[in-house]
N, C-alpha and C positions, 0 to 999 in steps of 0.2 A: 504494500500500500504506500503510495507516494502522494504528498500534497503538491499539486501542480501550481495552483494559484490561490492567493488570498486577496480579497477585495474589502477595504474598509470604506464605507460611505457615510460621511458626516459623523463618524464615530470618534468622539472625544477630540484629540488633537488633529485627526485626519479629516480635513474639510473636503467635501466632494468625494468623487471616486478615486481611491488610491490603491492600485493593484500592484502586486509583487509576485514574481514568478520564481518558484522554488524547486523545480525539477532538477535533481542532481545529474551530473554526467557519470558515465561509466567509470568505476574505480575512484570517483571523486564524490564522496557522500556528504560533504560538509558544506553548509551554507552559513555565511557570517553576515549578521545584520548589526550595525553599530551606530551609535550616536551619543551625544552628550546626555547627561542626566536631565530628565524632563522633556526630552525630544520625542519619546513615544515607544521606547523598547518594552517597558513593562505593560504599556497599553496594548501592544501587539499581542503579547501572551494572554492578557486578560480577555482580549477580543476573541481569541480562539476558544478559550474555555467557555465564554458566554455563548458563542455561536453553537457549540455542541450541547450545552446543558442549561442555559438560561437560568430560570429561577432556582434550579438545583446546584448552581455553581458553587455555593458555599459548602457542598459536600466534597468538593475536590481538594480544597486547601483551606487551612485555618486563616490564611491571609484574607481570602474573600469573605469568610464568615465574619471576621473582625471588621472589615471595611463596610459590609452591609449593615452590621449592627450600629456602627458609628454614624452612618448616614440615616438611621431611623427606619431601616427595612429595605427590602429589595426594590420596591417601586421607586423610592426616592433615590436609591443608589444608582439604579440603571437609568432612571429618568434624567439624571444629571449628566448622562453620556452624550447628549446631543451637542455637536460642535457649536461653539459660541457664534461664529460667523454665520453658520447655517441658521441658527436660531434668530439672529437679527434679520436675516433675509426672509424670514417667514416659513422656513422649512420646519416640519414637525417630526419627520421620520429619520432614523438612522439604521444602518444594517451592517452585518459582517457576512461575507460569503466565502466558502471554502470549496475548491474543486479538487476532488480526489481521484487519482488514476491508479492503474494496476491493482484494482480491487478484486479480492478473491472471496466472493460470497457464492457458495454453491447454488443457493436457491435463486440467485439473481445474476445471471451472466451479463456483464456490462463492461464498457470501456471507461466510463466516468460517472461519478456521483457528485452532484453539486448541492451543498447545504447552505441555505440562506436564512438567517434569523433577523427579523425586523421589529423595531419598537416604535410606537407612535406616542410621543409625549403629550399630544393634545387629548387623545382619548384615554391614555393611561391604561388601556386594555392589556390583556395577556399578550406575550410575544407571539408573533406570527412566524411559523417555521415552514419553509418550503424545501422539499427534497425532489430534485430532478435526476432521473436515471437515464443517461444518454440523451438528455435534453427534454425528457417527458416525465410527467407524473406517473406513478405506478399504483395500480390497484392493490398490490400486495402490501405496500406501505400503508395505504389508507385503512386496511383491515386490521391494524394492530392496536388501535387505541383502546383505552379504558377510562375509568372515572378519574384517575389521578394524573395520567400522562397522555399527551396527544400521541397519535399514531407515529408521527415523525420523531418524537422524542424516544419512543420505545424502539424504533428502528435504529436510531443512533446508538442506544445502549446495547441492543442485542446483536447488531450486525457490524457496527463500526468500532466502538470502544466502550466497554462497561464503565460506568461512572466511578465504581469502587476502586478501579486501578488507574484512573486518569492521572493521578498524582505521580505515577512512575514515568509518564511520558510528557507531561507539562510541569516543569518544576523550576524553582529558583534554587540554584546550586548553594546559595548561602543559607537558605532556610531548610534544606533537606536534612540538616543535622538533627531535626526533630525525629527522624527515623532512628537515630542513634540514641534518642532519649526516651524511647518507649519504656514505661515503667509500671503502669497500673493494668489491672485486668481488662478494663474496657479498651485500652490502647492495644493490648496483646490480642484481644478478640478481633479488633478491626484489622490488624496486621494479618491474622489468620484468614479472615474473609478475603482480603486482597490476595493473599498467598494462594488460597484455594482457587480463586478466580483466574489469576495469572497462570498458574501451572495446570489448569484444566481439571483439577480434582473435583471442583464443584459440579461439573456436568455429570460425573459418575455418581456422586452422592445424591444428586437430584433424581437420577434414574433409579437408584436403589430405593429412595423414598417413595417414588411413584409405584414401584413394584410392591412395596410393603403395603401401600394404601390399597392397591388392587387385591392383594391377598386377603386383607381385612374385609373388603367388600364381599369377596367370594365366600368367606367363612360366615359373614353376617347373614347371608341368604339362607344358611342352614341352621340358623339359631332357633331355639325353642321360643315359644310365645313370651315367656318370662325374660329370657335373655335378650330377645329382640326389643322388648319394651325398655329394658335398662339401657341397651345400646342406643335406641332412638332418643331417650332422655339425655344421655351423655352427649350424643352428637348435637342435639338441639342446644344444650348448654354451651358446647364448644363453639357452635356457629354464632350464637348470641353474644358470647364473650368476644369473639373476633370482630363482630359488628360494633360492640361497645368500645373495644380498643381503638378501632379506626376512628370512631366518633370523638373519642377523647384525644386522640393524636391530632385531629383537626382542630379541636378546641385549644389544645396546647399550642399549635402553630399560630392560631389567631391571637391568643393571649400574648405570646412571645412577640408577634408583630406589633401589637399595640404598645407593649412594653418598650420595644426598640424606639418607637416614635416618641414616647414620653421621655426616655433617656436622652434622645437627641435634643428635645426641647430643654431639658435640664442643663445640658452642656452649653446650649446657646445662652441661657439665662446666667449661668456661672460666668461665662466670658464677659457678659455685660456688667455683672456685679463686680468682677475683678477689676475691669477697666475703671469703673466708677470709684471703687475703693482705693485704687492706686497703692495697694499694699503688696502686690505681687505682679510680676511681669507675666505676659502670656506664655513665654518660654517656660517659666517656672510652673505655670498652670498645666501646660502640656506634659511636663515631666511628672507632675503629681498624677495627672490622668493616666499616663502610661503605667506608673507604678500601681495605681488603683486597678487598671485593667488587668495587669499581670496577677494581682492578688485575687481578683474576681475569677480569673481563669483557674488559678490554683484551687480556690474554694469549689468551683464547679467540678474540677477533676476529683476532688475529695468526695463530693456528693455522689459522683458517678461511681467511684470506688465503693462507697458505702451502699449504693443502690444494688451493686452486684452481690451484697451480703444479706439482702432482705430475706432470702429464703432461710438463712442460717440464724438470723437474730431471734426469731421466736424460740428456737431450741436453746439459745443462750439464756433467754429470759426464764425458760422452764428447765434450768440446769439441774435442779434437785430431782425433779420428776424424771428427767432423762437418765440420770444416774440410777434411779430406782428401776427403770426399764432395763438398763444394762445389767444390774444385779440380778433381776428376775430372769433375764436371758441366760446368765451364767448358771443359775439354779436349774433352769429348764434343760440346759445343755448337760449338766451333771446327771440329772434324772434320766435324760434321754440315753446317755452313756450307760447309766445303771440298768436301764431297761434292756439295752442290747446285751450287756454282760449277763444280766439275769436270764435272758433267753438262751445265751450260750451255756450257762450252768445247767439250765433245765434240759437242754438238748443232750449235753454230756452225761448228766445223771440218768436220763431216760435210756440212753444207749447201754449204760452199765447194768441197769435194772433189767432191761430186756435180755441182755446177755446172760444174767443170772437165772432169769426165768426159763431161758432156753436150755440151761444145763439139765442133764438127766437127773431125776430125783430118785433117792433110794426107795426100794419097794416096801421096806419095813417101816417107813415113816409117812404118816398122813399129815399133810399141812393144810389146815383149814384156810379158806379164802380170807377170813377175817385176820388171821395171823399174817398172811401174805401182805394184805393191805397195810397192816400195822407196821411191818418191817420196811415196806416201801417208803412210807412216810418218814420213819426214823432214819432210814438210810439217806434220804434226800437232805434232811436237816443236818446230819452228821457230815456229809460231803461239804455242804455250804459252810458249816462251823469250822472245819479243819482246813479247807482249801480255798474258800472264797468269803472269808468273814468280813473283808473290807468292802464288799458290795452291799449297799443298802437295799432294803425291800421297797418295792414300788407297788402300790395297790393297783388292781386291775381297773378300777374306776377313775384313775388319774387322768386329767386332761390338761394340756399345756395352755397357759394364758395367752401367750403371743405366738408360739410355734414358728419362729423365724427359721428360714433356711440358713445354711452356713454363709452363703453369699450375702444375704440380707444382714446377717449378724456382723459380718466383716465391714459392710458399708456403714453400719451404725457406729462401730468402733472407730472407723476412720473419721466420721463426723465428730465424735466425742474428742478424739485426739486433736482434730483441727480446732475445736472450740477451746481446748485446754492450752494449746500452744500457739499456732500461727494466728488464729482469729483473734485471740485475746490481745496479742501484741499489735496486730494490725489495727484493731478497733481503738486501742489506746493511742497509737500513733495518729490515726485519723482525727480523733477527738482533740489531741494536743495541737496538731498542726492547724485544725479548723479554728480553734480558739485563738491561736497566735495570729493567723491571717485575718480573722474578723477584727481583732484588736488593732492590728496595723491599719486595716481599712477604715475603722472608726476614727483613728487618729488623723488620717488623711482628710476625711470628711470634716473633722473639727477644724483642721488647718484651713481648708477651703472656706469654711463658714466664717472664720475669724478674719480672713482676707477680704471678705465682701464689704460693700459699703454700709455705712451706719443706718440706723432705723429712722432717722429724722426726715429724710426725703420721702414724700409720699409715693413717688414713682418707684423708688428703690424698695420701699416697704411692700408695694404691690407685687413687685418682681419676686421678692423673698417669699411672700405668702404663696404666690403661684408655684414657686420652686418647691416649697414645703408640701403643698397639695399634691404636686406631681410625685414627690418622693414617697408620700403615703400611698398613692396609687400604685407606684412601682413595687413597694413593699408588699402591698396586698396581692399584686399579680405574682410576686415571687412565692407567696404562700399558696396561691392557687396552683401555680406550676408544680410546686413540691407535692401538693395533695394529689393532683392528677397523675404525676409520675408514680406515686405510691399506688394509686388505684390501678394504673396500667400494669405495674409490677404484680399486684395481687391477682388481677385477671389472667396474666400470663402464667403465674404459678398454678392457678386453678386449671387452666387449659393443659398444662403439663400433667397434672393429676388425672384429668379426664382422658387424655390421650393414652396414658399408661394403663388406665382401667379398661379402656376400649381394647387395647392390645392384649391385656390379660384375658379378658372374656373371649376375644376372638381366637386366641391360641387354644383355648379349651374346647372350642366347638368342633365337632366332627363334621367335616366337609361332606356335602351331598355327593352322590355318585356322578351327577352331571357336571359338577365343578371339580371333581377330584383331580383329573389330569391337569386342569388349569392351575389348581392350587400347587400340585407337585412341581409343575414347570416354574411357577413363580418362586416357590421355595428354593428350587435348584439355582435359578438365576440370581436370587438374592444372595445365596451362599457363595456363588462364583464371584459376584460383584464385591462382596465383603472381602473375599480373599484377594481379588484384584486390587481393590482400593488400598488394602493394607500393604501389599507389595509395591503398588504404584507410589504410595506415600513414602515408603522406605527408600525406593529408588530415587524419587525426587529429593528427598531429604539429603541423601548422600551426595547426589550430584550438585545440589544447591550449596551444601557445605564446601564441596570442592571448588565450585565457581567463586564463592565469596572469598575463600582462602587464596585462590589463585589471583583474584582481583586485588586483594590486600597486599599480596607479595609483590605484584607488579606496580602498585601505586605508592606504597609506603617506602620511605627511604631507610627506616629502621629494619635491618635484616634480622629475621628470626624473632622479631618482637612478638608476633602472633604465629603460632605453629599449628593451631587446631581451631576449627570452628564447629560448634555443636548447634544444630537446629532441633530444638525439642518441641514436639507436638503433644501438648497436654490438654486433653479434652478439646475445647473449642478455642484454645489459645496457642500462640506461637511464641516461643522464647528462644532468642539467639544468644549463645554464649561464646565469648572469645577466650582462648586459653594460651598460656605461654608453654615453653618446652617442658616445664615441670608438671603441666596439666592443671596449674592453678588458674582460676578464672581472672581475667583482666576486666575490671569493672569499667563499663563504658562511661560512667559518670566521671572517671578519673582521666579520660582522654582529653587532649587539647581540642579546641574547636576545629583546627585543621585536621586532626586525626579522626574526629567524629565525622567530618565531611568525607574523608577518605573511606571510612567504614560504610557510611550511607551510600557513597558512590559505588563501592564494591557490591553492596546489597542490591542496589538498583540494577547494576550490570548483570549480576547473577540471576535476578528474577526475569529480566528481559531475555537473557540468553536461554533460560529454561522454559520460557513461555512459547506458545505457538502463535503469538500475536505479532504480526508484521506491521509495525506502526512507526511513524516518524517520532523522534525525540526532540523536544524544544527545551532549551536550557537558558534561563536568564541568569545574569551575574555569574558566569561560568568559572571564574578564577578567584573568587573571593576566599580569603582566609588561608590561602596556600603559600607556603614558603617556596623558594626557588626550585628545590628538588622535587617537591610534590607537584608543583605547577608543570614542570617538564614531563613528569610521568603521566599527568592527566592528559596533556595534549598529544603525547606520543602513544599512550596505550588505551585511554578510556574513550575519548570522543571519536576517534576513527573506527572503533569497533563496536560501539554500543547499538548501532542501528544502521540500516541501509540509507537512511536520511536523517541527518543530525543538523538542527538549526540552532546556532548559538548567538547570544546577544551580549557580547563583551563591551565593556567600556575601555576603548583602546588607550594604551599607555598606562592605564591604571589596573584594569583587570586582566589585560593581556599585553605583554611586551612584544616588541618587534622580533626578538629572538624566539619567543614562544610561538609566534605566528609563523615564523620561517619553518619551524618543525611541522606545523599543521598544513602549510601551503600546498604540498603535493596532493593532499586529499581534499582541497577546497575547490568547489565548482563555481559557486556564485557568491558575490559579495555586494552588499548594499550599505550606503550611508543614509541615515535619516537626517534630512536637512530641515532645520527649523526656519521656515519662511518668515513667520511672525510668531509672536507669543501664543497665537491661537491656531496656528496651522503648521503642520509638518508634511513632508513628502519623501518618497523613496528615490534615491539616485543610485543607479547601478554603476559599479566601477570594476575595472579589471582587478582580479584578485592580487596580482603582483604589485598594483599601485595603491592598495587600500590605505596604508599608513601615510603615504604621500598625499593622497586626496583628502584624508581626514585632517591632516595638518593644514592644508590649504583652506579647507572649509572653516576650521577653527580660527585661523588668522583673519579670514574675511569677516567672520562673525564679530571679532574684536574691533 
């Protein structure tokens, strides 16, 4: 897949139609687009992400999520993208178009796909997305829509690039160190989801889930009236919960949108109050806001981490009762073992007695049956007394209270161990850090309040009152968000229970004759898929470990610093560990920013190399935080090999020196400079690759 052409029309700094051609030449896979800060490099990358994902672009990168929040929501954020000259001329629409060639979609044989996303600031309506396949609209595309996403957006996600892995193909090289800082469960789960998507594991897992669902349906057809009634009730609850979850997620989205608008208004009022108060500069205000935003992000991360423990917290609260259950299970286990031993004693004793009875009796002795019965009983008691005295007697009427299987008992013991050890420490840490960050955040808010104007001016008083009212509304919405999050978590937990119960009942049902072959086939395929997925994950795990290690060895100048990489797949989380030659883990938190960027680059390279996705890679700020040796390794070994089409946006002479560019030059096909015609307009100028630095210097001098 190759990006042939990108066109920006009245999009931000790009006034009118600004087209750029990106098709690489054979053996030359790198395109360089450069310009000074503020000329439109970051806007270029943002335009690509917006063209593909529109309102969902905040799912691609935290940068966009933060920007959208600061602008007071997506509509304000994207509505601000109309070029200022175009706006004064009366234009109301802007768009970004991407033409893609060498597309390999089995369902749609074609030469070119063109995606255009348009926004009209006058109507403020939803984005319009048009997809042309070889110049025409396709009925196949139109048939893909649902309530949440348009047909065109589903086509982009399913056939072009899934949104969950877009971050691996559109990224700011300075910010990808966030991949090296994955620390909590939620972040590890997100990495696992992307990992499964990139490496193709998700397709097989979805196929297995579909087969399991089919098998359950086949078995449900053979259920008794009682079983069918319970299954129908469970399925009804399951479906209703899913509807409720979707409704609550929509409520959540709406509340968060309103909250972002209110937070935007608060920031505007704060700026005015600070200016009037003259006790703090706007630079100081921005610094405080930045710190405040970082603290809020940390608090949100802690809340997400806590949310992942919601299923465990009730067990922690009921700790004593849980320990009583564990003790009862131990008693039941002992009794169960005693029953088994008792049965063995009984079997052994019966064999001995039967052998005695079978012995020939003397003809001169008459043994009455009552005497025989008496000695049988005495013999049994004596055998137990002298050989098995340590085995307690268990009455025939004994019934276990819980009757857990060994597997269920082990799961409970793991839960108790987790509660006693890791959960307790984690919960204590979360609580401590939460209180610390909340206190720091409160201190910043007090500082801001003290810096605002005095209460004597009626205009200032009105602004302060408005700000206080907005703060109360925001706090109220925060409570609503927290409550809805908990409600969603509760419904999801209930659904997990319902699904487990449906599976338990379905497994016990005897399949009817007409469905028996289908059930057996489904069972066989599920078993084969489980085995395949297990081996596939193992293979991908090993090859990804090798790819990351190989990438690190080629990029890092510290030889033998990292000698082993472990990719651990634990449940629905991915944890990647780096080890030295002694096998000791190298904590990623202790790496320098440059080393973190090296690790993140190696991870990206490994994931792209192991995936079946043939997609261009776009890299902003490509050489930030690298020392001389690392920078040379990046241009020599990383950018030329990561994809068949690599588009980089360096700041010449700062993020890429002429010496580094010379190393890259044999692989460079096209080069462009972004010329800032006015403060409100930029355009692309194509230059010969060998003349890039010379033309850049000429343009910089003429701008001065």
